[in-house]
C-alpha positions as CSV (number, residue, x, y, z in Angstrom):
1,M,0.4,13.6,-30.8
2,E,3.6,13.9,-32.9
3,R,7.0,12.5,-32.4
4,Y,10.3,14.4,-32.2
5,S,12.0,14.9,-35.5
6,E,15.3,13.3,-34.4
7,Y,16.3,10.7,-31.8
8,K,19.6,9.4,-30.5
9,D,20.8,6.3,-28.6
10,S,20.6,7.1,-24.9
11,G,23.5,4.9,-24.1
12,A,21.4,2.7,-21.8
13,Q,19.4,-0.2,-23.2
14,W,16.6,0.3,-20.7
15,L,16.1,3.9,-21.8
16,G,16.4,3.2,-25.5
17,K,16.3,6.1,-27.9
18,I,15.5,9.6,-26.7
19,P,15.0,13.0,-28.4
20,K,18.3,14.2,-29.8
21,H,18.5,17.4,-27.8
22,W,17.7,15.7,-24.4
23,D,20.5,14.9,-21.9
24,V,21.0,11.9,-19.6
25,I,22.9,12.4,-16.3
26,K,23.3,10.3,-13.2
27,A,21.0,11.3,-10.3
28,K,24.0,12.2,-8.1
29,Y,24.7,15.1,-10.4
30,L,21.1,16.3,-10.2
31,W,20.3,15.8,-6.5
32,N,22.0,16.6,-3.1
33,E,20.9,14.6,-0.1
34,V,19.6,16.9,2.7
35,F,20.3,16.2,6.4
36,S,18.2,18.6,8.4
37,F,16.4,17.4,11.5
38,S,13.5,18.6,13.6
39,E,14.5,20.0,17.0
40,N,11.2,19.4,18.7
41,G,9.0,17.4,16.3
42,S,6.3,20.1,16.0
43,E,6.3,20.4,12.2
44,N,3.7,19.0,9.9
45,L,4.1,15.2,9.7
46,L,4.3,13.9,6.1
47,S,4.0,10.4,4.8
48,V,5.2,8.8,1.6
49,S,2.9,6.5,-0.4
50,Q,3.6,4.4,-3.4
51,Y,0.1,5.6,-4.7
52,D,0.0,9.3,-3.8
53,G,3.6,10.3,-3.3
54,V,4.2,12.7,-0.4
55,T,1.1,13.6,1.5
56,Q,0.1,15.0,4.8
57,A,-0.2,12.2,7.4
58,K,-3.9,11.3,7.8
59,N,-3.6,9.9,11.3
60,E,-1.1,12.2,12.9
61,S,-0.4,11.4,16.6
62,R,1.8,13.2,19.0
63,S,1.8,10.3,21.5
64,E,5.4,9.6,20.4
65,S,8.1,12.3,20.0
66,L,8.9,13.2,16.4
67,K,12.1,15.0,17.5
68,G,14.9,14.1,15.1
69,Y,12.6,13.5,12.1
70,K,14.0,14.8,8.8
71,K,12.8,18.2,7.6
72,V,11.3,18.5,4.2
73,V,10.6,21.6,2.2
74,K,8.5,22.1,-0.9
75,N,10.0,20.6,-4.0
76,N,12.3,18.2,-2.1
77,L,12.3,14.6,-3.4
78,V,11.5,12.2,-0.6
79,I,12.3,8.4,-1.0
80,N,11.2,5.6,1.2
81,I,14.3,3.5,0.6
82,M,12.4,0.3,1.3
83,L,9.6,1.0,-1.2
84,A,11.4,3.0,-3.9
85,W,11.1,0.1,-6.4
86,M,7.3,0.1,-5.8
87,G,6.9,3.9,-6.2
88,G,7.3,4.9,-2.6
89,L,8.7,8.3,-3.4
90,G,7.7,11.7,-4.6
91,V,8.3,15.4,-4.8
92,S,6.8,17.2,-1.8
93,E,4.3,20.0,-2.2
94,Y,4.5,20.6,1.5
95,N,6.9,21.7,4.2
96,G,7.1,19.2,7.1
97,I,9.0,16.2,8.5
98,V,9.3,12.6,7.6
99,S,10.7,9.5,9.2
100,P,14.5,9.6,9.6
101,A,14.6,6.3,7.7
102,Y,13.7,8.1,4.5
103,C,16.1,10.0,2.2
104,V,15.4,13.6,1.4
105,Y,17.0,15.3,-1.7
106,R,17.0,18.8,-3.2
107,L,17.9,19.8,-6.8
108,K,21.3,21.2,-7.3
109,K,20.8,22.3,-10.9
110,A,17.9,24.0,-12.8
111,A,15.1,21.5,-13.3
112,N,11.4,21.3,-12.8
113,P,10.9,19.1,-9.8
114,Q,7.4,18.0,-10.9
115,F,8.9,16.6,-14.2
116,M,11.2,14.5,-12.0
117,H,8.2,13.4,-10.0
118,Y,6.4,12.2,-13.1
119,L,9.5,10.6,-14.5
120,Y,10.5,8.6,-11.4
121,K,7.0,7.1,-11.0
122,T,7.1,5.5,-14.4
123,P,7.3,1.7,-14.6
124,M,10.7,1.8,-16.4
125,Y,12.2,3.9,-13.5
126,L,10.6,1.7,-10.8
127,A,12.3,-1.3,-12.5
128,E,15.6,0.6,-12.5
129,F,15.2,1.4,-8.8
130,A,14.6,-2.3,-8.2
131,R,17.9,-3.1,-10.1
132,H,19.7,-0.6,-7.9
133,S,18.2,-1.9,-4.6
134,T,20.0,-4.4,-2.5
135,G,18.6,-7.3,-0.4
136,V,17.8,-11.0,-0.6
137,I,14.1,-10.7,-1.1
138,P,11.8,-7.8,-2.2
139,S,10.5,-7.2,1.4
140,R,14.1,-6.4,2.3
141,W,15.2,-4.5,-0.7
142,R,16.8,-1.0,0.0
143,M,17.8,1.7,-2.4
144,Y,20.4,3.8,-0.6
145,T,21.7,7.2,-1.7
146,D,24.8,5.8,-3.5
147,D,22.6,3.4,-5.4
148,F,20.1,6.1,-6.4
149,G,23.0,8.3,-7.4
150,Q,23.9,5.9,-10.2
151,V,20.4,6.0,-11.8
152,L,20.4,7.7,-15.2
153,T,17.9,10.6,-15.4
154,L,16.4,12.1,-18.5
155,I,16.9,15.8,-18.8
156,P,15.0,17.8,-21.4
157,P,15.6,21.5,-21.7
158,I,14.0,23.3,-18.8
159,D,11.3,25.1,-20.9
160,E,10.3,21.7,-22.3
161,Q,10.1,20.2,-18.9
162,D,7.7,23.1,-17.9
163,K,5.6,22.4,-21.0
164,I,5.5,18.7,-20.2
165,V,4.5,19.3,-16.6
166,S,1.8,21.8,-17.6
167,Y,0.3,19.3,-20.2
168,L,0.4,16.3,-17.8
169,D,-1.1,18.3,-15.0
170,K,-4.1,19.2,-17.2
171,V,-4.6,15.8,-18.8
172,T,-4.1,13.7,-15.7
173,S,-6.3,15.9,-13.6
174,K,-9.3,15.0,-15.9
175,I,-8.4,11.3,-15.6
176,D,-8.0,11.7,-11.8
177,E,-11.5,13.0,-11.7
178,A,-12.8,9.9,-13.4
179,I,-10.7,7.7,-11.2
180,A,-12.1,9.5,-8.1
181,Q,-15.7,8.9,-9.3
182,Q,-15.0,5.2,-9.7
183,Q,-13.3,5.0,-6.4
184,K,-16.2,6.8,-4.7
185,M,-18.5,4.2,-6.3
186,I,-16.3,1.4,-5.0
187,D,-16.2,2.9,-1.5
188,L,-20.0,3.2,-1.4
189,L,-20.5,-0.3,-2.6
190,N,-18.0,-1.6,0.0
191,E,-19.8,0.4,2.6
192,R,-23.1,-1.1,1.7
193,K,-21.5,-4.6,1.7
194,Q,-19.9,-4.0,5.1
195,I,-23.2,-2.9,6.6
196,I,-24.7,-6.2,5.6
197,I,-21.8,-8.1,7.0
198,N,-21.6,-6.1,10.3
199,N,-25.3,-6.5,11.0
200,A,-25.2,-10.3,10.3
201,V,-22.1,-11.0,12.4
202,T,-23.1,-8.9,15.4
203,K,-26.9,-9.1,15.4
204,G,-27.6,-12.5,13.8
205,L,-30.4,-13.2,11.4
206,N,-33.4,-13.3,13.9
207,P,-34.6,-9.8,14.5
208,D,-36.8,-11.1,17.4
209,A,-33.9,-12.7,19.3
210,P,-33.4,-11.5,22.9
211,M,-30.4,-9.3,23.1
212,K,-27.7,-8.4,25.6
213,Y,-25.0,-5.7,25.8
214,S,-21.7,-7.1,24.7
215,G,-19.6,-4.8,26.8
216,V,-17.7,-3.8,23.6
217,D,-18.6,-0.4,22.1
218,W,-18.1,-1.3,18.4
219,I,-20.2,-4.4,18.8
220,G,-23.0,-3.1,20.9
221,E,-25.8,-5.6,21.6
222,I,-25.6,-9.2,20.5
223,P,-28.1,-12.1,20.7
224,E,-28.3,-13.4,24.3
225,H,-27.1,-16.9,23.4
226,W,-23.9,-15.7,21.7
227,E,-20.5,-15.6,23.4
228,L,-17.7,-13.1,23.4
229,K,-14.4,-14.8,22.8
230,Q,-10.8,-13.5,22.6
231,Y,-8.6,-14.3,19.6
232,R,-6.5,-16.5,21.8
233,H,-9.4,-18.9,22.2
234,L,-10.5,-18.9,18.6
235,F,-7.2,-19.3,16.7
236,H,-4.0,-21.3,16.6
237,N,-1.3,-18.6,16.1
238,L,1.2,-19.8,13.5
239,D,3.6,-16.8,13.5
240,Y,6.4,-19.2,14.3
241,L,6.2,-20.3,10.6
242,R,7.4,-16.9,9.4
243,K,10.9,-17.4,8.4
244,P,13.2,-15.1,6.4
245,I,14.0,-16.4,2.9
246,T,17.7,-16.7,2.2
247,A,19.4,-17.0,-1.1
248,D,20.0,-20.7,-0.8
249,L,16.3,-21.3,-0.3
250,R,15.4,-19.6,-3.6
251,S,15.1,-22.0,-6.5
252,R,13.9,-21.3,-10.0
253,N,12.7,-24.9,-10.2
254,N,10.0,-24.2,-7.6
255,P,6.6,-22.8,-8.6
256,L,5.9,-19.2,-7.7
257,Y,3.6,-18.7,-4.7
258,D,1.7,-15.6,-3.6
259,Y,3.6,-13.4,-1.2
260,Y,1.8,-11.6,1.6
261,G,3.0,-8.5,3.4
262,A,1.3,-5.9,5.6
263,S,-0.7,-4.5,2.7
264,G,-1.9,-7.7,1.1
265,I,-0.7,-9.7,-1.8
266,I,2.2,-7.6,-3.2
267,D,4.6,-10.0,-5.0
268,K,5.6,-13.5,-5.9
269,I,8.2,-15.6,-4.2
270,D,10.0,-18.8,-5.0
271,H,9.5,-20.5,-1.6
272,F,6.6,-21.0,0.7
273,N,5.9,-21.2,4.4
274,I,2.2,-21.8,4.5
275,E,0.2,-24.5,2.9
276,D,-3.1,-24.5,4.7
277,K,-6.4,-22.6,5.0
278,V,-5.4,-19.8,7.3
279,L,-6.3,-16.1,7.9
280,L,-3.7,-13.4,7.6
281,I,-3.9,-10.1,9.4
282,A,-1.4,-7.3,9.2
283,E,0.9,-6.9,12.2
284,D,2.6,-3.5,11.4
285,G,2.8,-0.7,8.9
286,A,1.0,2.5,8.1
287,N,-1.9,0.6,6.5
288,L,-3.0,-0.6,9.9
289,L,-4.6,2.8,10.5
290,L,-6.3,3.1,7.1
291,R,-9.7,1.7,7.8
292,N,-10.6,1.7,4.1
293,L,-8.0,-1.0,3.4
294,P,-8.4,-4.6,4.3
295,L,-6.4,-5.9,7.2
296,I,-7.6,-9.5,6.6
297,Y,-6.7,-11.9,3.8
298,K,-8.0,-15.4,3.3
299,A,-5.0,-17.6,2.4
300,E,-6.0,-20.9,0.9
301,G,-3.2,-22.9,-0.7
302,R,0.5,-22.0,-0.6
303,F,1.7,-18.6,0.5
304,W,4.9,-17.1,1.7
305,V,4.2,-14.8,4.6
306,N,6.7,-12.2,5.8
307,N,7.1,-11.0,9.4
308,H,4.6,-8.1,8.9
309,A,1.5,-10.3,9.2
310,H,0.0,-12.7,11.7
311,I,-0.9,-16.2,10.6
312,L,-4.1,-17.6,12.2
313,K,-5.8,-21.0,11.9
314,P,-9.3,-21.4,13.3
315,I,-9.5,-23.9,16.2
316,K,-13.0,-25.1,15.6
317,D,-15.2,-22.2,14.4
318,D,-16.2,-21.7,10.7
319,Y,-13.4,-20.3,8.6
320,D,-15.6,-18.0,6.5
321,F,-17.6,-16.7,9.4
322,L,-14.4,-15.8,11.3
323,A,-13.1,-13.9,8.2
324,Y,-16.3,-11.9,8.1
325,V,-16.3,-11.0,11.7
326,M,-12.5,-10.2,11.7
327,E,-13.1,-7.7,8.8
328,S,-15.9,-6.0,10.9
329,T,-13.7,-5.6,14.0
330,D,-12.4,-2.3,15.2
331,Y,-8.8,-2.8,16.1
332,T,-8.0,0.9,16.9
333,L,-7.6,0.4,20.6
334,Y,-5.2,-2.5,20.1
335,I,-2.8,-0.7,17.8
336,T,0.2,1.0,19.3
337,G,2.6,3.5,17.8
338,S,2.1,6.3,15.2
339,A,4.9,6.5,12.7
340,Q,5.1,2.7,12.7
341,P,1.8,1.4,13.9
342,K,1.8,-2.2,15.3
343,L,-0.8,-4.8,16.2
344,S,1.2,-7.1,18.4
345,Q,0.4,-10.7,19.0
346,A,-0.4,-10.0,22.7
347,N,-2.8,-7.2,21.8
348,L,-4.4,-9.3,19.0
349,N,-5.0,-12.2,21.4
350,A,-7.0,-9.8,23.6
351,V,-9.4,-8.7,20.9
352,K,-12.9,-10.0,21.5
353,L,-15.2,-11.3,18.8
354,P,-19.0,-12.1,18.9
355,I,-19.4,-15.9,18.3
356,P,-22.7,-17.7,17.7
357,P,-23.1,-21.5,17.7
358,L,-21.5,-23.2,14.7
359,Y,-24.8,-24.0,13.0
360,E,-25.7,-20.3,13.1
361,Q,-22.3,-19.3,11.8
362,L,-22.9,-21.4,8.7
363,K,-26.4,-19.8,8.1
364,I,-24.9,-16.3,8.5
365,V,-22.2,-17.1,5.9
366,E,-24.8,-18.3,3.5
367,H,-26.9,-15.2,4.1
368,I,-24.0,-12.8,3.6
369,K,-22.9,-14.5,0.3
370,A,-26.4,-14.4,-1.1
371,K,-26.9,-10.7,-0.1
372,T,-23.5,-9.5,-1.4
373,E,-23.2,-11.4,-4.6
374,G,-24.6,-8.6,-6.7
375,I,-22.6,-6.0,-4.9
376,D,-19.4,-8.0,-5.5
377,F,-20.2,-8.0,-9.2
378,S,-20.6,-4.3,-9.3
379,I,-17.4,-3.8,-7.3
380,Y,-15.6,-6.0,-9.8
381,N,-16.8,-3.9,-12.8
382,A,-15.9,-0.6,-11.1
383,K,-12.5,-1.9,-10.2
384,R,-11.9,-3.0,-13.8
385,M,-12.8,0.5,-15.1
386,L,-10.6,2.0,-12.4
387,T,-7.7,-0.1,-13.6
388,L,-8.2,0.9,-17.2
389,L,-8.2,4.6,-16.3
390,Q,-5.0,4.1,-14.2
391,E,-3.4,2.3,-17.1
392,R,-4.4,5.0,-19.6
393,K,-2.9,7.7,-17.2
394,Q,0.3,5.8,-16.9
395,I,0.7,5.3,-20.6
396,I,0.2,9.0,-21.3
397,I,2.8,10.0,-18.6
398,N,5.3,7.4,-19.7
399,D,5.1,8.4,-23.4
400,V,5.5,12.1,-22.7
401,V,8.3,12.1,-20.0
402,T,10.4,9.6,-22.0
403,G,10.2,11.5,-25.2
404,K,8.2,9.0,-27.2
405,V,5.7,11.8,-28.1
406,K,6.1,15.5,-28.2
407,V,4.1,18.1,-26.3
408,S,3.4,21.1,-28.5
């Protein structure tokens, strides 16, 4: 692809040079915040994901009233102020409602909203959103409307915006198909692996062992000599170690430790709360209801854990066995809330797990590792290809929407 014939200084170091005929304006001159609220909460519930933008909620529940949620119409920009810097925003293709904690904007001058969607999801804009967010640590960063309003936005001529969107829609759709194929392969491999794990941690390794009904639907029958034990009898709960990080605790002289939130490892932090072999399980957040995402993380070493995850240390049972059985557990009945699902400590303590004698736990762990080693290698390769495809897609989008290359 060719470059534009002439470039100019954008006036902002982070934007660099841009095509000479493009404009740069602050977001406050491009967007108006919208304050329109649902009267009865009956509209289509939407969610905002850092991966997919604005989508229709997959696990919509009317057990809680959605009255007072913010209305969204097609082509509105919706921003999760807590996750803007991680891509938690997007232009909506749907009419519906979102959490009142989100910000909703509509264009106040001629522009292609999908161009803005592509632009605002680029790494350079996510970094700018981070610079315009306030808070002591990443998990508490917020980008409010006044902050967003100061973000410089690239504005090509409208006909050029349309060409760019048309080109990117065509090119990225092909990459998305390849990504979907890789993701399907990963899902199938994970499903195969999970079947192996589920059978081992609920049925054991002896197919001739006498069985008994566990009394728990997702478990079914278990070997007669196994026990059902609640979380409270299996783990020391270390949630009291979760402490907010303040500015005076941050020190550039400290090493960086992995940071765990409700969705897994998401960042690095300069201080740590945990230095042990513990198991982390999400406490709240939308991902609690997405069964294809892991709730469990094995934390070995030093971690900083925020208040969106439980910290559990096995009392006497095998660490690896408990991690496997925790990953196999159905927590649906123990999760409360819809817009902000929560797995409280009290509910978690009541969850029952099938527990064999310790010697049998060790054999089961050895069996699972042997049976899943090849699957793990295939998953690793598929994820690597998935990452390469995602990187290629992002490079193409970034080069086009920032004017580094010209769409003819």
